[in-house]
C-alpha positions as CSV (number, residue, x, y, z in Angstrom):
1,M,-126.2,-199.6,11.2
2,T,-128.3,-200.1,14.6
3,R,-131.6,-198.2,15.2
4,S,-129.7,-196.0,17.8
5,E,-127.0,-195.2,15.2
6,R,-129.6,-194.4,12.6
7,Q,-131.3,-192.2,15.0
8,D,-128.5,-190.3,16.3
9,L,-128.0,-189.4,12.4
10,I,-131.3,-188.2,12.1
11,D,-131.2,-186.2,15.0
12,Q,-128.0,-184.4,13.5
13,G,-129.9,-183.8,10.5
14,L,-127.5,-186.2,8.6
15,L,-130.1,-188.5,7.5
16,L,-133.7,-187.0,6.6
17,P,-136.9,-189.1,5.8
18,L,-137.1,-188.0,2.3
19,M,-140.5,-188.6,0.4
20,E,-139.7,-187.2,-3.1
21,E,-137.6,-184.9,-5.0
22,F,-138.5,-183.3,-8.3
23,Y,-137.7,-180.3,-10.7
24,T,-140.6,-178.3,-11.6
25,I,-142.2,-174.9,-11.6
26,Q,-142.9,-173.3,-8.4
27,G,-146.6,-172.7,-8.5
28,E,-147.4,-170.5,-5.4
29,G,-146.8,-167.4,-3.8
30,F,-144.0,-164.8,-4.5
31,H,-141.6,-166.8,-6.7
32,K,-144.5,-168.6,-8.9
33,G,-143.5,-169.1,-12.5
34,T,-139.8,-169.8,-11.6
35,A,-137.9,-173.2,-12.1
36,A,-137.0,-174.9,-8.5
37,Y,-135.8,-178.1,-7.4
38,F,-138.4,-179.3,-4.5
39,I,-137.1,-181.7,-1.8
40,R,-140.2,-183.0,0.1
41,I,-139.6,-184.4,3.9
42,G,-141.8,-186.8,5.2
43,G,-143.3,-186.2,8.6
44,C,-145.9,-184.0,9.7
45,D,-148.5,-183.9,13.2
46,V,-150.1,-180.5,12.2
47,G,-152.8,-182.6,10.8
48,C,-154.8,-180.2,8.1
49,H,-157.9,-182.4,7.1
50,W,-157.7,-180.8,3.4
51,C,-153.8,-181.4,3.3
52,D,-153.2,-182.8,-0.4
53,V,-150.0,-184.8,0.5
54,K,-151.2,-186.8,3.5
55,E,-149.0,-189.5,2.3
56,S,-146.3,-187.3,3.7
57,W,-147.7,-187.4,7.1
58,N,-146.2,-190.7,8.5
59,A,-142.3,-190.4,8.6
60,E,-141.7,-194.1,8.9
61,L,-142.6,-194.7,5.3
62,H,-140.0,-192.4,4.0
63,P,-136.4,-194.0,4.0
64,P,-134.0,-191.9,6.2
65,T,-131.7,-190.7,3.4
66,E,-128.3,-189.3,3.6
67,T,-128.5,-185.6,3.4
68,A,-125.1,-185.5,1.3
69,K,-127.0,-187.4,-1.4
70,I,-130.0,-185.0,-1.1
71,V,-127.5,-182.2,-2.0
72,E,-125.8,-184.1,-4.6
73,N,-129.0,-184.6,-6.5
74,A,-130.3,-181.2,-6.0
75,V,-127.4,-179.3,-7.6
76,K,-127.9,-181.2,-10.8
77,Y,-131.2,-179.2,-11.4
78,S,-131.6,-175.7,-10.1
79,E,-130.1,-173.0,-8.0
80,T,-133.1,-172.7,-6.4
81,I,-134.0,-175.3,-3.9
82,V,-137.6,-175.4,-2.0
83,V,-137.6,-177.5,1.1
84,T,-141.3,-178.6,1.8
85,G,-143.1,-181.4,3.5
86,G,-144.9,-182.7,5.5
87,E,-143.4,-180.5,8.1
88,P,-139.8,-180.1,7.3
89,L,-139.1,-178.1,10.6
90,T,-139.9,-181.3,12.1
91,W,-136.3,-182.2,11.7
92,D,-133.4,-180.1,12.1
93,M,-132.5,-178.3,8.8
94,T,-129.3,-177.0,9.7
95,E,-127.1,-179.8,7.8
96,L,-129.2,-179.4,4.9
97,T,-128.8,-175.9,4.2
98,K,-125.2,-175.9,5.3
99,Q,-124.8,-177.8,2.7
100,L,-127.0,-176.5,0.0
101,K,-125.4,-173.0,0.7
102,A,-121.7,-174.7,0.3
103,K,-122.8,-175.4,-3.3
104,G,-124.1,-171.7,-3.8
105,L,-127.7,-172.4,-3.7
106,Q,-130.7,-170.7,-2.8
107,T,-132.4,-172.2,0.0
108,H,-136.2,-172.0,0.6
109,I,-138.9,-173.3,2.9
110,E,-142.6,-173.9,2.9
111,T,-143.3,-174.5,6.3
112,S,-146.4,-174.1,9.0
113,G,-143.9,-172.7,11.4
114,A,-145.4,-175.1,14.2
115,Y,-141.6,-176.2,15.3
116,E,-138.5,-174.2,16.1
117,L,-136.7,-172.6,12.9
118,T,-133.4,-174.5,12.1
119,G,-131.3,-173.8,9.0
120,E,-130.3,-170.7,6.9
121,W,-132.9,-169.7,4.5
122,D,-133.2,-167.3,2.0
123,W,-136.7,-167.4,1.7
124,I,-139.5,-168.4,4.3
125,C,-142.9,-169.0,3.3
126,L,-145.0,-169.3,6.2
127,S,-148.7,-171.1,5.9
128,P,-149.6,-171.2,9.4
129,K,-152.7,-173.5,10.6
130,K,-155.0,-173.4,13.4
131,M,-154.2,-176.7,15.0
132,K,-150.6,-175.8,15.9
133,L,-149.7,-172.2,15.7
134,P,-146.0,-170.9,14.6
135,T,-143.3,-170.3,17.0
136,Q,-142.3,-166.5,17.1
137,K,-139.0,-166.8,15.5
138,V,-140.9,-168.0,12.1
139,Y,-143.3,-164.9,12.4
140,D,-140.1,-162.7,12.9
141,K,-138.3,-164.0,10.0
142,A,-141.1,-164.9,7.6
143,H,-140.5,-163.3,3.9
144,E,-144.2,-164.2,2.9
145,L,-147.6,-165.1,4.7
146,K,-149.6,-167.7,2.8
147,C,-152.9,-168.3,4.4
148,I,-155.2,-170.9,3.1
149,I,-158.8,-170.2,2.6
150,F,-161.1,-173.0,3.2
151,N,-164.2,-171.3,4.7
152,K,-165.0,-167.7,5.8
153,D,-163.7,-167.8,9.0
154,D,-160.1,-168.1,7.9
155,F,-160.1,-164.9,6.8
156,R,-160.6,-163.8,10.3
157,F,-157.6,-166.4,11.1
158,A,-155.4,-164.8,8.3
159,E,-155.9,-161.4,9.8
160,E,-154.7,-162.6,13.2
161,Q,-151.6,-164.1,11.5
162,A,-150.8,-160.9,9.8
163,A,-150.7,-159.1,12.9
164,K,-147.9,-161.3,14.3
165,V,-145.5,-161.5,11.1
166,N,-142.7,-158.8,10.5
167,G,-143.5,-155.5,8.9
168,D,-141.9,-156.7,5.5
169,C,-143.6,-160.0,5.0
170,I,-145.8,-160.4,1.9
171,L,-149.2,-161.3,2.6
172,Y,-151.0,-163.8,0.6
173,L,-154.5,-165.4,0.4
174,Q,-154.7,-168.7,-1.3
175,P,-158.1,-170.8,-1.8
176,E,-157.7,-174.3,-1.0
177,W,-158.0,-176.2,-4.1
178,S,-161.3,-178.2,-3.5
179,K,-163.0,-174.8,-2.5
180,R,-161.7,-172.7,-5.1
181,D,-164.9,-172.1,-7.2
182,K,-166.6,-171.0,-4.0
183,M,-163.7,-169.2,-2.2
184,V,-162.0,-167.2,-5.4
185,P,-164.7,-164.7,-5.5
186,L,-164.6,-164.0,-1.9
187,I,-161.0,-163.8,-1.9
188,V,-161.0,-161.2,-4.9
189,D,-163.7,-159.2,-3.0
190,Y,-161.4,-159.4,0.2
191,V,-158.2,-158.3,-1.3
192,M,-159.9,-155.4,-3.3
193,A,-161.2,-154.1,0.0
194,N,-158.0,-154.9,2.1
195,P,-155.0,-154.2,-0.3
196,K,-152.3,-155.1,1.9
197,W,-153.1,-158.7,0.8
198,K,-152.4,-160.4,-2.7
199,V,-153.9,-163.5,-4.3
200,S,-152.1,-166.6,-4.6
201,L,-153.3,-169.5,-6.5
202,Q,-151.9,-173.1,-6.9
203,T,-150.8,-172.4,-10.6
204,H,-148.9,-175.7,-11.1
205,K,-152.4,-177.5,-10.7
206,Y,-153.7,-175.3,-13.6
207,L,-150.7,-176.4,-15.6
208,N,-150.9,-179.9,-14.6
209,I,-147.4,-180.3,-13.4
210,P,-146.1,-181.5,-10.0
């Protein structure tokens, strides 16, 4: 296969830069505590300095994998499939979700929303970042908004983002892991004063699972 032919398949979503795939317990947000199969797609240029998966940023490090093969693996494990990254919307998700839905699977995505929404999703977790804000369509379609609290200014940013999502979107504040001891008390106080918000924790890290 030539480089051009491979790029055409990537552009069509028939090949995706797969970083890893694993079966575990969803640790965050609305579906925490439920079993799910995670598909982590490489490639991200949003550049969060506190990102805990920086090895996902360079898509060139992760081999283009046949989408059909990814789906074939996923169907063995769970009815709930979580597509994450990196930033999965860097790539066209139409073919991946089409094939997952054809198998009767539930499709979830975790995204910064920085790129146009593609694919058919049963659940969209939007985690916006200051460096590259979400597109309007992702705001409109998001089922949950998960704002990461690294410092006090992130509460202001969270309120800005909450004003942009649809009225049914569930609102979460989640401490950045390295700052959790400092930020959790602030988040608790904030949610008690502003009960439209809920607390999200990275429970998988407390459970010591992927």
